[in-house]
C-alpha positions in Angstrom: 1.8 -0.5 -24.7 1.4 -3.2 -22.2 -0.4 -6.5 -23.2 -3.6 -7.1 -21.4 -2.9 -11.0 -21.4 -2.1 -12.3 -18.0 1.2 -13.7 -17.6 1.2 -17.1 -16.0 3.6 -16.9 -12.9 6.6 -19.6 -13.3 7.6 -20.8 -9.9 11.1 -21.6 -9.4 12.1 -25.0 -7.6 12.9 -23.0 -4.5 9.5 -21.4 -4.5 7.8 -24.9 -4.8 10.0 -26.0 -1.9 8.9 -22.9 0.1 5.3 -23.5 -0.8 5.5 -26.9 1.0 7.1 -25.4 4.1 4.2 -23.0 4.4 1.9 -25.7 5.8 4.2 -28.2 7.5 7.8 -28.7 8.7 10.0 -31.2 6.5 12.7 -33.6 7.6 16.0 -32.0 6.9 17.1 -35.0 5.1 14.3 -34.7 2.6 14.9 -31.1 2.1 18.5 -31.6 1.3 17.5 -34.5 -1.0 15.2 -32.1 -3.0 17.8 -29.5 -3.2 20.2 -32.1 -4.4 17.7 -33.0 -7.4 17.3 -29.3 -8.6 19.3 -28.5 -11.6 19.2 -24.8 -11.1 21.3 -24.7 -7.7 24.6 -22.7 -7.4 26.4 -25.8 -5.7 26.5 -29.3 -6.4 26.6 -30.1 -2.6 23.0 -29.8 -0.9 24.5 -28.9 2.4 26.4 -25.8 0.7 23.2 -24.8 -1.0 21.4 -24.9 2.2 24.0 -22.5 3.6 23.5 -20.2 0.6 19.9 -20.2 1.0 20.2 -19.1 4.7 22.8 -16.4 3.6 20.3 -15.1 0.9 17.6 -14.4 3.4 15.3 -17.4 3.3 13.7 -17.6 6.7 14.1 -21.2 7.5 15.2 -22.8 10.7 15.9 -26.1 12.3 13.6 -27.8 14.8 15.5 -31.0 15.9 15.9 -33.1 12.7 13.2 -31.1 10.8 13.1 -27.8 8.8 10.3 -25.2 8.9 9.6 -21.8 7.5 9.7 -19.2 10.2 7.2 -16.7 8.6 4.7 -19.5 8.8 4.9 -19.7 12.7 5.7 -16.1 13.4 2.8 -13.8 14.6 2.6 -10.4 12.7 3.1 -8.7 16.0 6.6 -10.6 16.4 7.7 -10.1 12.7 10.5 -7.7 11.8 9.5 -6.1 8.4 12.3 -4.4 6.3 10.7 -1.6 4.2 12.9 -0.6 1.4 13.0 2.2 -1.4 15.6 2.8 -4.1 16.5 5.5 -6.6 18.1 4.4 -9.6 19.9 6.1 -12.7 18.3 3.4 -15.1 15.5 1.0 -15.7 17.7 -2.3 -15.0 21.0 -3.1 -13.6 22.5 -3.6 -17.3 21.7 0.1 -18.0 21.8 1.7 -14.6 22.4 1.2 -10.9 21.0 2.3 -7.4 22.0 5.9 -6.6 20.2 5.9 -3.3 19.1 3.0 -0.9 16.7 3.8 2.2 15.2 1.0 4.5 13.5 1.0 7.7 13.2 -1.8 10.2 9.6 -2.0 11.7 8.3 -4.3 14.4 4.8 -4.4 16.5 4.3 -0.7 15.6 7.7 0.6 16.2 10.7 1.7 14.1 13.7 -0.2 15.4 16.4 0.4 13.0 17.4 2.4 9.7 19.5 2.2 6.6 20.1 5.3 4.4 22.8 5.8 1.8 23.6 7.6 -1.4 25.7 5.6 -3.9 28.5 6.6 -6.0 27.5 7.0 -9.6 29.2 9.1 -12.4 26.1 10.0 -14.2 22.4 10.9 -13.3 20.3 11.5 -16.3 18.6 14.8 -16.1 15.0 13.8 -15.8 16.0 11.6 -12.8 17.7 14.7 -11.2 14.3 16.7 -11.8 12.5 13.8 -10.0 14.8 13.0 -7.1 17.0 16.3 -6.8 19.8 13.8 -6.6 22.8 15.3 -8.7 26.2 13.7 -9.7 27.9 16.3 -7.3 25.9 14.7 -4.3 27.3 11.3 -5.1 31.0 12.2 -5.7 31.8 11.2 -2.0 29.2 8.4 -1.6 30.3 4.7 -1.1 30.4 2.5 -4.2 27.6 0.2 -5.0 29.4 -3.0 -4.0 29.8 -1.7 -0.6 26.3 -0.5 -0.1 24.9 -3.6 -1.3 27.1 -5.7 1.2 26.1 -3.5 4.1 22.4 -3.6 3.0 22.4 -7.4 3.0 23.9 -7.5 6.5 21.2 -5.1 7.5 18.4 -6.9 5.8 19.1 -10.4 7.3 16.2 -12.7 6.9 13.6 -10.2 7.4 10.4 -9.7 5.3 11.2 -7.3 2.3 8.5 -4.9 2.2 8.2 -2.2 -0.8 5.5 0.0 -2.5 6.0 -1.9 -6.0 7.7 -5.1 -4.7 8.6 -6.2 -8.2 10.8 -3.1 -9.1 12.6 -2.8 -5.7 13.1 -6.4 -5.0 14.0 -7.5 -8.4 16.6 -4.6 -9.0 18.1 -5.2 -5.6 18.4 -9.0 -6.2 19.8 -8.5 -9.7 22.4 -6.1 -8.4 23.4 -8.6 -5.8 23.9 -11.1 -8.5 25.9 -8.8 -10.7 28.3 -8.0 -7.9 28.4 -11.7 -6.9 26.7 -11.2 -3.5 24.1 -13.9 -4.1 20.5 -12.8 -4.6 17.3 -12.2 -2.5 15.6 -15.1 -1.1 13.6 -13.1 1.6 10.0 -13.4 1.8 8.4 -10.2 0.5 5.3 -8.2 0.8 3.9 -5.5 -1.6 2.1 -2.6 0.0 0.3 -1.9 -3.2 -1.4 -5.1 -3.2 -1.8 -4.9 0.7 -3.5 -1.4 0.4 -5.9 -2.5 -2.1 -7.1 -5.2 0.2 -7.5 -2.8 3.3 -7.7 0.9 2.2 -10.5 2.1 0.0 -9.0 4.6 -2.5 -9.3 5.8 -6.1 -5.7 5.3 -6.7 -2.8 3.5 -4.9 0.3 5.4 -5.8 2.3 6.3 -2.8 1.8 10.1 -3.2 -1.8 9.8 -3.4 -2.1 7.3 -0.5 0.1 9.8 1.5 -2.2 12.6 0.9 -5.5 10.3 1.6 -4.0 9.0 5.0 -2.4 12.4 6.0 1.1 10.8 6.1 3.1 14.1 6.3 6.6 13.0 5.2 8.4 15.4 2.8 11.0 14.6 0.0 8.9 12.3 -2.1 11.1 10.3 -4.6 14.0 10.1 -2.0 14.8 6.8 -0.8 14.6 7.0 2.9 11.7 9.3 3.0 9.7 7.1 0.7 10.6 4.0 2.9 9.4 5.8 6.0 6.1 6.9 4.1 5.6 3.2 3.2 6.4 2.2 6.9 3.2 4.3 8.0 1.2 2.8 5.1 2.1 -0.6 6.2 1.2 0.1 9.7 -2.2 1.6 8.7 -3.1 -1.4 6.5 -2.1 -3.8 9.4 -4.4 -2.1 11.6 -7.3 -3.0 9.2 -6.5 -6.6 8.7 -9.3 -9.2 9.1 -9.0 -10.9 12.5 -8.2 -14.3 11.0 -4.8 -13.1 9.5 -2.6 -14.0 12.4 0.8 -15.1 11.0 3.4 -13.5 8.5 2.4 -16.2 5.9 -1.1 -15.5 6.3 -0.6 -11.8 5.7 1.6 -12.5 2.6 -1.2 -14.8 1.3 -3.8 -12.3 2.0 -2.0 -9.7 -0.2 -2.2 -12.2 -3.1 -6.0 -13.1 -2.7 -8.8 -11.6 -4.7 -10.3 -9.9 -1.5 -10.0 -6.4 -2.8 -11.9 -3.7 -0.8 -12.0 -1.0 -3.6 -10.2 -0.6 -6.8 -11.5 3.1 -7.1 -13.8 4.5 -9.8 
C-alpha cells in the first residue's frame, strides 16, 4: 500500500543549474565554475563534465561566451519530441531488463523517425508473456541490451523524452544506461499523463482508456512501438488544446507540472 504522504522532490545540482537556465543565459565561465563546485560529478574537470552533459542529452548550447537552454527558446512547433515506451521482464534494472524498446520522433504534427527493437533475454516471466505476448523464443535472435541502448542513445540525441508514465520509462532507461556504463539521461522530459490531465477531460488517464476515448485505433496494446505511436497521437491531441500563452518547450514542461488540471474524473 502506497503512503499518502507527499514526497518532497529533491533536485540534483544539475537540476538546479538547469532551472537557472530556464529564464536566462549564463556565462560559460560561470557555468563551468558551478560544475567545478559540485561534489556529485563524474569528472573532476568541468570541461569534461560539460561534454558529458552534452553527450547525455542535456539541450544546452553556446551563444558566444554564454550558454543557454535550447528548450527555453525553442517554439513547440519547432521542437523534436522523442516518444518512448519499453517492455521489461522485471520491475527494475537489478531484477530485470528491457525486452523491447520502441520510440517515435515527432515534430510539428509529423512523425519524422522511428526506433523499434526487441532485446535478447533468456527469461520472460509468464505473466509478462501474457500481457505483452513476447516470448523467450521471439528474443533468441534479438540484439543484446548494450547494443540496443547504445543505438537508442544515438537515436534520442538531445530531444525531449516523452512517455506515458515518465517516471518508469525515463528512470528505467537512465538506470540501464548507468548499468552498462553509457552515462545516464539528462534530456528534458514530458509526461503525457500529466499533460492529458491538463488538456483532456477524462475519468481515467491510463493509455488504454484514453485511446478508446480519443478513438486512437492502434492495436497491440502493451507492445513498445505500438504504445509509443499511441502516445504520439495523444501528445498531438493534447498539444492542440494548449492555452495560447504556452509557446516554448519549457513553457510546455512547466505547464504539465502546474496545478491547472481540467478534470480528474469522478
